[in-house]
gemmi code that builds the backbone of each chain (N, CA, C; Angstrom):
import gemmi

chains = {
    "A": [
        ("MET", (37.453, 9.635, 7.019), (36.583, 9.640, 7.884), (35.389, 10.333, 7.133)),
        ("THR", (35.437, 11.152, 6.249), (34.318, 11.598, 5.891), (33.547, 10.341, 5.343)),
        ("LYS", (34.160, 9.669, 4.381), (33.492, 8.466, 3.471), (32.595, 7.871, 4.473)),
        ("LEU", (33.374, 7.402, 5.670), (32.756, 6.712, 6.458), (31.542, 7.120, 7.416)),
        ("SER", (31.754, 8.410, 7.758), (30.467, 9.108, 8.015), (29.582, 9.240, 7.329)),
        ("SER", (29.626, 9.460, 5.971), (28.558, 9.424, 5.003), (28.083, 8.094, 4.713)),
        ("LEU", (28.694, 7.095, 4.785), (28.307, 5.633, 4.965), (27.159, 5.396, 5.938)),
        ("VAL", (27.792, 5.772, 7.308), (26.951, 5.417, 8.265), (25.939, 6.229, 8.178)),
        ("LEU", (25.821, 7.404, 7.895), (24.722, 8.385, 8.103), (23.455, 8.039, 6.835)),
        ("ASN", (24.206, 7.486, 5.728), (23.354, 6.916, 4.654), (22.779, 5.530, 5.084)),
        ("SER", (23.333, 4.820, 5.702), (22.910, 3.492, 6.445), (21.683, 3.897, 7.026)),
        ("LEU", (21.791, 4.656, 8.125), (20.849, 5.365, 8.578), (19.602, 5.587, 8.403)),
        ("LEU", (19.614, 6.467, 7.272), (18.901, 7.055, 6.111), (18.117, 5.867, 5.604)),
        ("LEU", (18.722, 4.983, 5.009), (18.025, 3.743, 4.521), (17.308, 2.919, 5.364)),
        ("MET", (17.784, 2.902, 6.678), (16.838, 2.052, 7.673), (15.882, 3.009, 8.050)),
        ("LEU", (15.840, 4.109, 8.425), (14.656, 4.960, 8.246), (13.650, 4.755, 7.040)),
        ("LEU", (14.127, 4.869, 5.968), (13.124, 4.658, 5.020), (12.425, 3.122, 5.118)),
        ("PHE", (13.198, 2.360, 5.249), (12.903, 1.130, 5.271), (11.649, 0.750, 6.517)),
        ("ALA", (11.765, 1.492, 7.743), (11.244, 1.507, 8.858), (9.990, 2.479, 8.329)),
        ("VAL", (9.845, 3.057, 7.922), (8.364, 4.078, 7.235), (7.816, 3.549, 6.259)),
        ("LEU", (8.772, 2.738, 5.770), (8.118, 1.553, 4.412), (7.210, 0.592, 5.241)),
        ("VAL", (7.694, -0.064, 6.295), (7.207, -1.367, 6.789), (6.216, -0.611, 7.689)),
        ("LEU", (6.133, 0.512, 8.039), (5.121, 0.982, 9.209), (3.223, 0.637, 8.898)),
        ("PRO", (2.884, 0.463, 7.682), (1.730, 0.352, 7.364), (1.361, -1.235, 7.705)),
        ("ALA", (2.475, -1.694, 7.017), (2.171, -3.405, 7.146), (2.319, -3.865, 8.549)),
        ("VAL", (2.806, -3.033, 9.301), (2.884, -3.608, 10.640), (1.763, -3.114, 11.369)),
        ("SER", (0.899, -1.844, 11.039), (-0.295, -1.378, 11.409), (-1.595, -2.596, 11.289)),
        ("MET", (-1.386, -3.147, 10.099), (-2.201, -4.181, 10.048), (-2.431, -5.399, 11.128)),
        ("GLY", (-1.515, -5.085, 12.120), (-1.599, -6.279, 13.433), (-2.425, -5.391, 14.216)),
        ("VAL", (-2.907, -4.232, 14.229), (-3.608, -3.644, 15.356), (-4.979, -4.213, 15.714)),
        ("ALA", (-5.505, -5.159, 14.717), (-6.446, -5.824, 14.928), (-6.428, -7.132, 15.435)),
        ("ASN", (-7.131, -7.936, 16.573), (-6.820, -9.337, 16.599), (-7.978, -9.712, 17.513)),
        ("VAL", (-7.994, -11.094, 17.867), (-9.175, -11.604, 18.297), (-8.742, -11.863, 19.882)),
        ("LEU", (-9.575, -11.682, 20.835), (-9.612, -11.648, 22.167), (-8.453, -13.122, 22.562)),
        ("PRO", (-7.547, -13.084, 23.193), (-6.770, -14.201, 23.719), (-7.593, -15.367, 23.905)),
        ("SER", (-9.025, -15.006, 24.888), (-9.716, -16.160, 25.391), (-10.240, -16.785, 24.393)),
        ("HIS", (-10.555, -16.195, 22.989), (-11.100, -17.011, 22.103), (-9.950, -17.718, 21.279)),
        ("ALA", (-8.847, -17.230, 21.277), (-7.926, -17.700, 20.498), (-7.660, -19.134, 21.158)),
        ("VAL", (-7.688, -19.137, 22.515), (-7.579, -20.595, 23.294), (-8.697, -21.505, 22.720)),
        ("VAL", (-9.632, -21.011, 22.387), (-10.814, -22.160, 21.900), (-10.639, -22.303, 20.452)),
        ("LEU", (-9.933, -21.509, 19.896), (-9.637, -22.256, 18.310), (-8.116, -23.051, 18.260)),
        ("SER", (-7.431, -22.881, 19.352), (-6.162, -23.693, 19.270), (-6.756, -25.190, 19.699)),
        ("GLU", (-7.854, -25.189, 20.579), (-8.632, -26.385, 21.102), (-9.316, -27.098, 20.039)),
        ("GLN", (-9.724, -26.152, 19.268), (-10.690, -26.843, 18.027), (-9.893, -27.421, 17.135)),
        ("ALA", (-8.296, -26.936, 16.952), (-7.554, -27.428, 16.190), (-7.130, -28.798, 16.399)),
        ("GLN", (-7.023, -29.270, 17.897), (-6.762, -30.443, 18.529), (-7.571, -31.404, 17.952)),
        ("GLN", (-8.982, -31.107, 17.446), (-10.115, -32.239, 17.394), (-9.796, -32.990, 16.302)),
        ("PRO", (-10.252, -34.369, 16.027), (-10.063, -35.286, 15.007), (-10.608, -34.277, 14.048)),
        ("VAL", (-9.907, -34.808, 12.557), (-10.262, -34.329, 11.461), (-11.663, -34.192, 10.787)),
        ("GLU", (-12.318, -35.636, 11.198), (-13.444, -36.067, 10.696), (-14.647, -35.029, 11.489)),
        ("GLU", (-14.105, -34.872, 12.494), (-15.155, -34.178, 13.581), (-15.478, -32.427, 12.738)),
        ("VAL", (-13.927, -31.996, 12.699), (-13.867, -30.696, 11.807), (-14.877, -30.816, 10.714)),
        ("VAL", (-14.510, -31.680, 9.846), (-15.239, -32.081, 8.651), (-16.643, -31.733, 8.683)),
        ("LYS", (-17.136, -32.465, 9.910), (-18.566, -32.718, 9.891), (-19.236, -31.584, 10.384)),
        ("GLN", (-18.468, -30.793, 11.193), (-19.067, -29.470, 11.835), (-18.907, -28.359, 10.473)),
        ("ALA", (-17.800, -28.301, 9.672), (-17.881, -27.639, 8.724), (-19.153, -27.607, 7.556)),
        ("THR", (-19.277, -29.001, 7.443), (-20.452, -29.216, 6.305), (-22.018, -28.965, 6.882)),
        ("GLN", (-21.837, -28.895, 7.900), (-23.282, -28.893, 8.756), (-23.650, -27.376, 9.144)),
        ("SER", (-22.603, -26.375, 8.928), (-22.791, -24.988, 9.546), (-22.513, -24.254, 8.432)),
        ("THR", (-23.059, -22.735, 8.592), (-22.655, -21.626, 7.795), (-21.432, -21.110, 8.024)),
        ("PRO", (-20.697, -20.464, 6.907), (-19.272, -20.045, 7.071), (-19.227, -19.201, 8.576)),
        ("SER", (-20.454, -18.224, 8.744), (-20.207, -17.594, 10.019), (-20.123, -18.090, 11.368)),
        ("GLN", (-20.972, -19.334, 11.159), (-21.297, -20.227, 12.356), (-19.996, -21.018, 12.678)),
        ("ARG", (-19.253, -21.418, 11.421), (-18.288, -22.271, 11.569), (-17.042, -21.308, 12.173)),
        ("ALA", (-16.912, -20.049, 11.738), (-15.842, -19.341, 12.359), (-16.294, -19.290, 14.073)),
        ("ARG", (-17.346, -18.913, 14.330), (-17.698, -19.024, 15.769), (-17.167, -20.230, 16.652)),
    ],
    "B": [
        ("MET", (27.280, 14.865, 1.884), (27.309, 14.025, 2.709), (26.154, 13.135, 2.849)),
        ("PHE", (24.926, 13.474, 2.953), (23.715, 12.831, 2.933), (23.365, 12.565, 1.177)),
        ("SER", (22.506, 11.160, 1.179), (21.951, 11.138, 0.045), (20.964, 11.751, -0.608)),
        ("LYS", (21.001, 12.630, -1.601), (19.741, 13.419, -1.620), (18.513, 12.569, -2.136)),
        ("LEU", (19.036, 11.555, -2.954), (17.925, 10.527, -3.353), (17.280, 10.012, -2.090)),
        ("LEU", (17.825, 9.223, -1.320), (17.227, 9.003, 0.098), (16.485, 9.944, 0.952)),
        ("LEU", (16.971, 11.076, 0.862), (16.375, 12.049, 1.711), (14.772, 12.188, 0.748)),
        ("LYS", (14.731, 12.599, -0.325), (13.660, 12.592, -0.927), (12.685, 11.469, -1.020)),
        ("LEU", (13.382, 10.177, -0.817), (12.265, 8.993, -0.728), (11.768, 8.942, 0.507)),
        ("ILE", (12.609, 9.530, 1.768), (11.946, 9.395, 2.851), (10.851, 10.735, 2.954)),
        ("ASP", (11.173, 11.838, 2.323), (10.161, 12.967, 2.552), (8.697, 12.350, 1.729)),
        ("GLN", (9.076, 11.492, 0.431), (7.798, 11.145, -0.119), (7.056, 9.945, 0.589)),
        ("ALA", (7.789, 9.213, 1.311), (7.132, 7.898, 2.075), (6.319, 8.381, 3.171)),
        ("ILE", (6.568, 9.603, 3.730), (5.889, 10.148, 5.068), (4.105, 10.089, 4.757)),
        ("ILE", (3.810, 10.787, 3.948), (2.323, 11.052, 3.515), (1.741, 9.871, 3.268)),
        ("PRO", (2.099, 8.912, 2.309), (1.237, 7.269, 2.457), (1.348, 6.562, 3.179)),
        ("ALA", (2.573, 6.853, 4.312), (2.332, 5.828, 5.475), (1.325, 6.493, 6.398)),
        ("VAL", (1.376, 7.690, 6.655), (0.103, 8.233, 7.493), (-1.147, 7.633, 6.921)),
        ("LEU", (-1.320, 8.200, 5.643), (-2.613, 7.870, 4.933), (-3.102, 6.491, 5.325)),
        ("LEU", (-2.048, 5.494, 5.085), (-2.563, 4.136, 5.150), (-2.888, 3.594, 6.680)),
        ("VAL", (-1.982, 4.313, 7.598), (-2.011, 3.849, 9.037), (-3.598, 4.445, 9.443)),
        ("SER", (-3.938, 5.672, 8.865), (-5.034, 6.065, 9.618), (-5.993, 5.654, 8.842)),
        ("THR", (-6.218, 5.020, 7.513), (-7.036, 4.431, 6.989), (-7.591, 3.176, 7.345)),
        ("ARG", (-6.542, 2.302, 8.027), (-6.530, 1.241, 8.776), (-7.250, 1.357, 10.023)),
        ("ILE", (-6.881, 2.362, 10.946), (-7.527, 2.626, 12.361), (-8.966, 3.207, 11.702)),
        ("ILE", (-8.990, 4.261, 10.964), (-10.579, 4.861, 10.976), (-11.269, 3.817, 10.283)),
        ("SER", (-10.878, 3.000, 9.315), (-11.913, 1.966, 8.507), (-12.439, 0.763, 9.561)),
        ("ILE", (-11.505, 0.578, 10.476), (-11.492, -0.635, 11.605), (-12.995, 0.065, 12.593)),
        ("ILE", (-12.939, 1.432, 12.812), (-13.679, 2.144, 14.005), (-15.263, 2.028, 13.041)),
        ("LEU", (-15.181, 2.440, 11.947), (-16.279, 2.830, 11.020), (-16.792, 1.506, 10.872)),
        ("VAL", (-16.285, 0.641, 10.178), (-16.925, -0.754, 10.021), (-17.341, -1.589, 10.875)),
        ("SER", (-16.571, -1.292, 12.409), (-17.339, -2.117, 13.449), (-18.657, -1.451, 14.050)),
        ("LYS", (-18.877, -0.010, 13.778), (-19.943, 0.802, 14.352), (-20.834, 0.530, 13.193)),
        ("GLN", (-20.918, 0.343, 11.809), (-21.355, 0.156, 10.864), (-22.368, -1.192, 10.997)),
        ("SER", (-21.008, -2.371, 11.426), (-21.898, -3.551, 11.404), (-22.369, -3.876, 12.782)),
        ("SER", (-22.408, -2.942, 13.720), (-22.537, -3.349, 15.340), (-21.908, -4.343, 15.867)),
        ("ILE", (-20.357, -4.179, 15.392), (-19.498, -5.544, 16.216), (-18.619, -4.512, 17.327)),
        ("ASN", (-18.827, -5.419, 18.479), (-17.900, -4.638, 19.596), (-16.712, -5.296, 19.893)),
        ("PHE", (-15.949, -4.211, 19.994), (-14.240, -4.617, 19.995), (-13.922, -3.965, 21.410)),
        ("VAL", (-12.562, -4.536, 21.961), (-12.091, -3.883, 23.049), (-10.912, -3.522, 22.537)),
        ("LEU", (-10.558, -2.008, 23.103), (-9.045, -1.375, 22.698), (-8.156, -1.787, 23.864)),
        ("ASN", (-6.996, -2.609, 23.721), (-6.365, -2.988, 24.759), (-4.767, -2.583, 24.264)),
        ("SER", (-3.842, -3.161, 24.889), (-2.499, -2.637, 24.447), (-2.136, -3.306, 23.320)),
        ("ASN", (-2.360, -4.267, 22.686), (-2.246, -4.991, 21.459), (-3.174, -4.328, 20.468)),
        ("GLY", (-4.064, -3.709, 20.521), (-5.097, -2.674, 19.438), (-6.140, -3.238, 19.775)),
        ("PHE", (-6.819, -3.322, 18.674), (-8.297, -3.489, 18.635), (-8.438, -5.061, 18.884)),
        ("ALA", (-9.274, -5.869, 19.718), (-9.513, -6.850, 19.943), (-10.843, -7.329, 20.002)),
        ("PHE", (-11.337, -8.147, 18.892), (-12.600, -8.513, 18.741), (-12.738, -10.014, 19.518)),
        ("TYR", (-14.086, -9.652, 19.569), (-14.965, -11.022, 20.458), (-15.186, -12.560, 19.766)),
        ("SER", (-15.170, -12.365, 18.419), (-15.172, -13.783, 17.809), (-14.305, -13.698, 16.479)),
        ("ALA", (-14.158, -14.886, 15.975), (-12.875, -14.853, 14.806), (-13.732, -14.416, 13.715)),
        ("ALA", (-15.171, -14.726, 13.625), (-15.843, -14.132, 12.270), (-16.149, -12.604, 12.390)),
        ("ASP", (-16.226, -12.068, 13.476), (-16.050, -10.494, 13.520), (-14.794, -9.921, 13.009)),
        ("TYR", (-13.717, -10.667, 13.541), (-12.117, -10.197, 13.243), (-12.181, -10.299, 11.529)),
        ("LEU", (-12.587, -11.588, 10.950), (-12.259, -11.656, 9.650), (-13.067, -10.883, 8.763)),
        ("ALA", (-14.135, -10.580, 9.338), (-14.961, -9.549, 8.583), (-14.443, -8.209, 8.595)),
        ("ILE", (-13.865, -7.540, 9.615), (-13.278, -6.035, 9.822), (-12.037, -6.200, 8.942)),
        ("ASN", (-11.219, -7.232, 9.510), (-9.880, -7.451, 8.443), (-10.056, -7.478, 7.314)),
        ("THR", (-10.945, -7.998, 6.560), (-10.866, -7.956, 5.037), (-11.470, -6.391, 4.797)),
        ("MET", (-12.625, -5.749, 5.336), (-13.171, -4.381, 4.886), (-11.993, -3.444, 5.161)),
        ("SER", (-11.193, -3.764, 6.172), (-10.229, -2.600, 6.573), (-8.790, -3.120, 5.453)),
        ("THR", (-8.673, -3.842, 5.164), (-7.549, -4.124, 4.159), (-8.063, -3.747, 2.838)),
        ("PHE", (-9.511, -3.939, 2.234), (-10.142, -3.376, 1.171), (-9.872, -2.006, 1.084)),
        ("PHE", (-10.090, -1.251, 2.241), (-10.345, 0.372, 2.129), (-8.667, 0.769, 2.008)),
        ("MET", (-7.788, 0.067, 2.719), (-6.309, 0.696, 2.538), (-5.969, 0.204, 1.082)),
        ("THR", (-6.268, -0.898, 0.361), (-6.166, -0.848, -1.097), (-6.598, 0.052, -1.917)),
        ("VAL", (-8.087, 0.660, -1.359), (-8.908, 1.775, -2.227), (-7.851, 3.048, -1.919)),
        ("ALA", (-7.475, 3.303, -0.638), (-6.765, 4.210, -0.412), (-5.330, 4.642, -1.213)),
        ("LEU", (-4.711, 3.362, -1.224), (-3.526, 3.466, -1.989), (-3.737, 3.579, -3.632)),
        ("SER", (-4.917, 3.101, -3.750), (-5.182, 2.865, -5.440), (-5.280, 4.304, -5.807)),
        ("LEU", (-6.018, 5.141, -4.962), (-6.063, 6.609, -5.589), (-5.028, 7.402, -5.420)),
        ("GLY", (-4.213, 7.116, -4.420), (-2.990, 7.761, -4.012), (-1.806, 7.428, -5.563)),
        ("ILE", (-1.675, 6.232, -6.070), (-0.977, 5.769, -6.985), (-1.735, 6.425, -8.266)),
        ("GLY", (-3.033, 6.429, -8.402), (-3.811, 6.664, -9.612), (-3.334, 8.009, -10.138)),
        ("TYR", (-3.304, 9.126, -8.859), (-2.967, 10.223, -8.792), (-1.354, 10.619, -9.352)),
        ("VAL", (-0.475, 9.953, -8.741), (0.605, 9.799, -9.365), (1.057, 8.951, -10.981)),
        ("ILE", (-0.018, 8.371, -11.411), (0.268, 7.750, -12.569), (-0.401, 8.750, -13.507)),
        ("LEU", (-1.695, 9.466, -13.111), (-2.191, 10.192, -13.923), (-1.199, 11.654, -14.433)),
        ("LYS", (-0.612, 12.196, -13.265), (0.611, 13.081, -13.337), (1.638, 12.493, -14.276)),
        ("SER", (1.937, 11.419, -14.020), (3.258, 10.917, -14.863), (2.675, 10.674, -16.265)),
        ("MET", (1.324, 10.207, -16.743), (1.151, 10.185, -18.030), (0.681, 11.514, -18.905)),
        ("VAL", (0.066, 12.337, -18.171), (-1.019, 13.428, -18.562), (0.123, 14.769, -18.130)),
        ("PHE", (0.516, 15.046, -17.317), (0.885, 16.063, -17.000), (2.514, 16.367, -17.023)),
        ("HIS", (3.278, 15.014, -17.319), (4.625, 15.025, -17.169), (5.171, 16.206, -17.958)),
        ("ASP", (6.418, 16.816, -17.226), (6.832, 17.883, -18.228), (7.573, 17.676, -19.456)),
        ("SER", (8.163, 15.901, -19.304), (8.731, 15.786, -20.868), (7.781, 15.622, -21.938)),
        ("HIS", (6.544, 15.598, -21.725), (5.526, 15.132, -22.751), (4.075, 15.763, -22.567)),
        ("ILE", (4.151, 17.140, -21.718), (2.879, 17.453, -21.790), (2.347, 18.379, -22.600)),
        ("LYS", (1.064, 18.253, -23.339), (0.605, 18.750, -24.580), (0.840, 20.641, -24.235)),
        ("PRO", (1.057, 21.084, -25.172), (1.099, 22.596, -25.138), (-0.255, 23.372, -24.588)),
        ("HIS", (-1.182, 22.942, -25.352), (-2.459, 23.698, -24.738), (-2.884, 23.210, -23.381)),
        ("LEU", (-2.650, 22.038, -23.056), (-3.036, 21.412, -21.332), (-1.820, 22.348, -20.514)),
        ("SER", (-0.888, 22.452, -20.941), (0.097, 23.493, -20.233), (-0.116, 24.546, -19.965)),
        ("ALA", (-0.867, 25.125, -21.021), (-1.544, 26.879, -20.978), (-2.718, 26.984, -20.191)),
        ("LYS", (-3.162, 25.683, -20.146), (-4.466, 25.857, -19.337), (-4.421, 25.679, -17.800)),
        ("LEU", (-3.335, 24.714, -17.560), (-2.837, 24.553, -16.000), (-2.537, 26.066, -15.662)),
        ("PHE", (-1.580, 26.657, -16.447), (-0.773, 27.807, -16.084), (-2.202, 29.060, -15.614)),
        ("SER", (-3.171, 28.698, -16.662), (-4.191, 30.073, -16.506), (-5.076, 29.669, -15.263)),
        ("PHE", (-5.044, 28.491, -15.118), (-6.001, 27.780, -13.723), (-5.289, 27.937, -12.373)),
        ("LYS", (-3.724, 28.340, -12.644), (-2.754, 28.394, -11.507), (-2.752, 27.244, -10.908)),
        ("LEU", (-2.852, 26.008, -11.773), (-2.484, 24.402, -11.139), (-1.270, 24.030, -11.958)),
        ("HIS", (-0.253, 24.722, -11.999), (1.126, 24.280, -12.596), (1.799, 23.675, -11.756)),
        ("ARG", (1.191, 23.405, -10.834), (1.934, 22.601, -9.636), (1.935, 21.072, -10.259)),
        ("LEU", (0.976, 20.607, -10.723), (0.683, 19.486, -11.393), (1.692, 19.117, -12.160)),
        ("ILE", (2.279, 19.946, -12.970), (3.408, 19.342, -13.969), (4.527, 19.197, -13.118)),
        ("GLN", (5.014, 17.947, -13.247), (6.304, 17.762, -12.624), (7.224, 16.846, -13.366)),
        ("SER", (8.795, 16.885, -12.831), (9.858, 16.432, -13.220), (9.937, 14.607, -13.449)),
        ("SER", (10.457, 14.129, -14.033), (10.820, 12.574, -14.171), (11.189, 12.222, -12.588)),
        ("TYR", (12.200, 13.255, -12.084), (12.480, 12.773, -10.825), (11.585, 12.891, -9.738)),
        ("ASP", (10.617, 13.953, -9.886), (9.664, 13.977, -8.657), (8.625, 12.868, -8.946)),
        ("LEU", (8.321, 12.721, -10.271), (7.367, 11.491, -10.442), (7.474, 10.037, -10.119)),
        ("TYR", (8.723, 10.114, -10.665), (9.508, 8.555, -10.244), (9.656, 7.845, -8.907)),
        ("THR", (10.294, 9.071, -8.099), (10.313, 8.976, -6.650), (9.209, 8.726, -5.796)),
        ("GLN", (7.983, 9.412, -6.344), (6.777, 9.300, -5.917), (6.068, 7.913, -6.174)),
        ("GLY", (6.282, 7.820, -7.437), (5.562, 6.365, -7.997), (6.259, 5.044, -7.352)),
        ("THR", (7.593, 5.126, -6.841), (8.283, 3.917, -6.724), (7.951, 3.878, -5.247)),
        ("ILE", (7.916, 5.074, -4.088), (7.147, 4.690, -2.899), (5.924, 4.220, -2.971)),
        ("TRP", (5.235, 4.801, -3.629), (3.417, 4.513, -3.402), (3.372, 2.945, -4.114)),
        ("LEU", (4.237, 2.542, -5.388), (4.077, 1.333, -5.511), (4.547, 0.384, -4.512)),
        ("SER", (5.723, 0.481, -3.728), (6.425, -0.170, -2.721), (5.095, -0.351, -1.447)),
        ("TYR", (4.748, 0.646, -1.276), (3.302, 0.327, -0.407), (2.478, -0.619, -1.051)),
        ("MET", (2.268, -0.535, -2.233), (1.277, -1.465, -2.767), (1.695, -3.048, -2.725)),
        ("TYR", (3.160, -3.094, -3.400), (3.572, -4.339, -3.218), (3.604, -5.094, -1.829)),
        ("LEU", (3.989, -3.797, -0.682), (3.664, -4.493, 0.724), (2.777, -4.981, 1.203)),
        ("LEU", (1.431, -3.959, 0.634), (0.173, -4.345, 1.425), (-0.328, -5.644, 0.639)),
        ("THR", (0.073, -5.950, -0.721), (-0.083, -6.916, -1.154), (0.458, -8.405, -0.518)),
        ("LEU", (1.753, -8.227, -0.214), (2.430, -9.285, 0.224), (1.600, -9.649, 1.903)),
        ("ALA", (1.463, -8.344, 2.426), (0.816, -8.662, 4.180), (-0.466, -9.409, 4.010)),
        ("SER", (-0.977, -8.695, 3.049), (-2.570, -9.585, 2.615), (-2.735, -11.012, 2.256)),
        ("GLY", (-1.439, -11.347, 1.412), (-1.330, -12.678, 0.908), (-0.752, -13.414, 2.120)),
        ("VAL", (-0.005, -13.233, 2.980), (0.226, -13.700, 4.339), (-1.115, -14.019, 4.972)),
        ("MET", (-1.930, -13.051, 5.240), (-3.043, -12.997, 5.952), (-4.009, -14.011, 5.296)),
        ("LEU", (-4.252, -14.196, 4.016), (-4.788, -15.082, 3.469), (-4.461, -16.501, 3.566)),
        ("LEU", (-3.302, -16.641, 3.864), (-2.431, -17.886, 3.856), (-2.891, -18.710, 5.424)),
        ("PHE", (-3.263, -17.321, 6.391), (-3.463, -17.930, 7.708), (-4.926, -17.823, 8.023)),
        ("GLU", (-5.549, -17.669, 6.751), (-7.431, -17.131, 7.021), (-7.687, -16.226, 8.025)),
        ("MET", (-6.836, -14.848, 8.011), (-7.002, -13.901, 8.623), (-7.920, -12.738, 7.659)),
        ("ILE", (-7.914, -13.089, 6.246), (-8.838, -12.029, 5.559), (-9.479, -13.006, 4.429)),
        ("ARG", (-10.750, -12.327, 3.839), (-11.139, -13.431, 2.825), (-10.465, -13.098, 1.389)),
        ("GLY", (-10.535, -14.186, 0.457), (-9.581, -14.154, -0.711), (-9.836, -12.980, -1.630)),
        ("TRP", (-11.001, -12.182, -1.526), (-11.137, -11.298, -2.271), (-10.418, -10.024, -2.294)),
        ("ALA", (-10.216, -9.833, -0.938), (-9.577, -8.502, -0.836), (-8.133, -8.568, -1.140)),
        ("PHE", (-7.565, -9.859, -1.161), (-6.216, -10.213, -1.493), (-5.999, -10.123, -3.014)),
        ("TYR", (-7.195, -10.708, -3.916), (-7.078, -10.403, -5.332), (-7.189, -9.278, -5.798)),
        ("ILE", (-7.935, -8.318, -4.977), (-8.215, -6.857, -5.698), (-6.842, -5.934, -5.462)),
        ("SER", (-6.287, -6.501, -4.316), (-5.241, -5.738, -4.173), (-3.973, -6.233, -5.226)),
        ("LEU", (-3.839, -7.502, -5.455), (-3.042, -8.231, -6.487), (-3.232, -7.572, -7.859)),
        ("ALA", (-4.464, -7.616, -8.228), (-4.789, -6.869, -9.409), (-4.635, -5.502, -9.678)),
        ("MET", (-4.651, -4.688, -8.528), (-4.440, -3.403, -8.485), (-2.690, -3.110, -8.664)),
        ("THR", (-2.034, -3.902, -8.022), (-0.735, -3.960, -8.043), (-0.163, -3.997, -9.498)),
        ("LEU", (-0.824, -5.042, -10.112), (-0.170, -5.518, -11.431), (-0.788, -4.292, -12.488)),
        ("LEU", (-1.754, -3.712, -12.156), (-2.039, -2.828, -13.431), (-1.378, -1.666, -13.229)),
        ("TYR", (-1.044, -1.035, -11.501), (-0.421, 0.018, -11.505), (0.828, -0.126, -12.297)),
        ("THR", (1.598, -1.534, -11.969), (2.820, -1.716, -12.466), (3.305, -1.740, -13.907)),
        ("LEU", (1.955, -2.089, -14.628), (1.951, -2.055, -16.009), (2.110, -0.641, -16.553)),
        ("LEU", (1.330, 0.122, -15.729), (1.058, 1.645, -16.499), (2.202, 2.544, -16.051)),
        ("PHE", (2.579, 2.238, -14.842), (4.083, 2.656, -14.524), (5.390, 2.405, -15.541)),
        ("ILE", (5.235, 1.062, -15.901), (6.562, 0.742, -16.861), (5.954, 1.370, -18.118)),
        ("LEU", (4.591, 1.599, -18.959), (4.422, 2.020, -19.979), (4.884, 3.434, -19.838)),
        ("ASP", (4.617, 3.941, -18.648), (5.250, 5.656, -18.726), (6.517, 5.719, -18.804)),
        ("ILE", (7.412, 4.550, -18.234), (8.916, 4.853, -18.298), (9.365, 4.574, -19.673)),
        ("GLU", (8.870, 3.552, -20.218), (9.083, 3.391, -21.496), (8.851, 4.297, -22.677)),
        ("ALA", (7.959, 5.038, -22.505), (7.795, 6.413, -23.112), (8.740, 7.328, -22.762)),
        ("GLU", (8.693, 7.582, -21.655), (10.115, 8.533, -21.017), (11.294, 8.208, -21.778)),
        ("ILE", (11.724, 6.706, -21.799), (12.944, 6.425, -22.455), (12.904, 6.788, -24.112)),
        ("ASP", (11.679, 6.826, -24.530), (11.610, 6.712, -26.242), (12.025, 8.093, -26.361)),
        ("ILE", (11.223, 9.044, -25.501), (11.486, 10.631, -25.615), (12.853, 11.120, -25.255)),
        ("ASN", (13.356, 10.303, -24.548), (14.881, 10.797, -24.630), (15.829, 10.444, -25.546)),
        ("LYS", (15.516, 9.123, -26.147), (16.027, 8.540, -26.954), (16.175, 9.738, -28.208)),
        ("LYS", (15.193, 9.893, -28.410), (14.232, 10.897, -29.739), (15.176, 12.130, -29.667)),
        ("TYR", (15.483, 12.766, -28.387), (16.116, 14.163, -28.003), (17.338, 13.872, -28.068)),
        ("LEU", (17.905, 12.842, -27.798), (19.611, 12.783, -27.992), (19.507, 12.473, -29.502)),
        ("LYS", (18.994, 11.824, -30.347), (19.027, 11.799, -31.519), (19.329, 12.901, -32.460)),
        ("ASP", (17.981, 13.863, -32.093), (17.951, 15.048, -32.735), (19.059, 16.071, -32.102)),
        ("LYS", (19.526, 15.701, -31.194), (20.696, 16.960, -30.645), (21.973, 16.384, -31.426)),
        ("ASP", (22.167, 14.975, -31.581), (23.373, 14.864, -32.665), (23.235, 15.130, -33.751)),
        ("TYR", (22.084, 15.041, -34.532), (21.582, 15.590, -35.664), (21.978, 17.032, -35.807)),
        ("ILE", (21.665, 17.632, -35.056), (22.015, 19.151, -35.018), (23.332, 19.359, -34.897)),
        ("GLU", (23.978, 18.876, -33.969), (25.312, 18.959, -33.634), (26.636, 18.526, -34.826)),
        ("LEU", (25.991, 17.605, -35.335), (26.757, 17.455, -36.687), (26.604, 18.227, -37.905)),
    ],
}
model = gemmi.Model(1)
for chain_id, residues in chains.items():
    chain = gemmi.Chain(chain_id)
    for i, (resn, *xyz) in enumerate(residues, 1):
        res = gemmi.Residue()
        res.name, res.seqid = resn, gemmi.SeqId(i, " ")
        for name, pos in zip(("N", "CA", "C"), xyz):
            atom = gemmi.Atom()
            atom.name, atom.element = name, gemmi.Element(name[0])
            atom.pos, atom.b_iso = gemmi.Position(*pos), 0.0
            res.add_atom(atom)
        chain.add_residue(res)
    model.add_chain(chain)
structure = gemmi.Structure()
structure.add_model(model)
structure.setup_entities()
């Protein structure tokens, strides 16, 4: 019983350690783009490749991202 | 009942976690203000009006997280290479005691648990920024700086562990010689 409870407690501690370690990586997801813009991006992804390449070669990186 | 090592690791993990999360949030706000980029704070966090703004802020924020983490690991590596109780120079030790800075002198157990935790954060940050780079959510340079810092600090940490192993070997040899 003592060994089992010790095993359970240490497993919980290990999970807590993992949670604390992963927290900063999760916090990297606090920044995102507004969903309305995400829809625009997904529409752009459906464009033919030639059109996307044409746009990419005719504009600056910041314009392309917009 | 509790593993002392696990408790120590959790204890050491809290400060860098708080540092990283606060660096992330503060850097997003400050860089946005500095670059006059507008954002909305909603249930998902900071939402930007354009992908270009998001890319710029995300890159800078990741860079600042790498800098904060590098400073933290740098401090731990400095302590383990210069102020390690196993090989600190006597005159330096005397100076630290005279300036009441003897807290800087730490044992291998303290230093290596700290080093392991900080390096784990560095690896996780590099991994997260690598995934973000794959999806073009950050610029390449932020990931490569993070990767370079990870490799550099891993190398320095390994060098210190090797030096520590040599010291222990020498100590055991001397001890055997005295006992014989």
